[in-house]
N, C-alpha and C positions, 0 to 999 in steps of 0.2 A: 173335521175340526172347524170350529167357528173362527171368524176373524176377531182379533183383539181390539179392544177399545183403548185408544191412547189415553184418554182421560182417566179411566179406571186403572189401567196398568201403571200410568205415570204416578198417580198418587200412592199406589202400593209400593212402588220403587222409592218414593220419597220417604214414606213411613219406615220401610226397612233400612234405608240408608241412614236416616236420622237416629234410629234406635242403635244401630251398630256404631255410629259415630259417638254417641253419648257413652256407650259401653267402653269404647276405645279410649275416650277422653278420661273417663273415670279410672280406667286401668293404668293411666299414667301417674296416678296419685298413690297407687298401692305398692308397697315395698316388696313385691313378689319376685323381683329380678335383681340382678347385680346393679351396681351404680352405673356401669357402662351401658347396660341394657336400658335403664331408665333414661339416661341421657340421649341415647339413640332414639328412643320412643318420642321424646320431646323434639328432637331435631327433625324427625320425619314429618311431624305436623308443621314445623316451621319452614318446610320447603315450599309451602303455598304462600304466594305473595301477600304480605301484610299480616300474616298470622304470627302472633307472639304467644308462646306457651304459657298457660296459667292465668291469662288475663281474660276479662269478660269480653272485651272487644275481639280478641283472638277466637274465643269460643263462638261468638255470633258470626264472625266472618267465615269461620270454617263451616258452620251450619248452613250459611248461604251457599258456599261452594258445593256442599253435599246436595243441597236442593237443586242447584243448576245441573250438576253432573248426573243426578238421578233422572231429571227430565231428558237430558241428552241421551242417556242410555235407554230410557223408555221409548223415546222417539225412534231410535235406531232399531231396537228390538222389535217393536210393533211393525215398523216399515219392512224389516226382513221377514218377519213371520207372515204378515198379510200379503206381502209380495210373492211369497212362495206358494200361496194358495191359488194364484191365478192359473187357470187351465191354458195350456199352450195350444 
């Protein structure tokens, strides 16, 4: 197997993370769950500092969090993968 590129893998993680975030955010507006389930969905997003459900600022702040977390995950994953490729 080849080594992973942090730049390539990182941007793929960001893309996937942002798509999933948007789907989750949109899912909070769909009345597919009970009232308690919808309330819990909103509260889970609001556990992140500064995020207020249903506001434009909260949406942007959460997108920034996803961007940062995606790069942290990518860095760790690439480091672990490429580090395991070294011959002892």
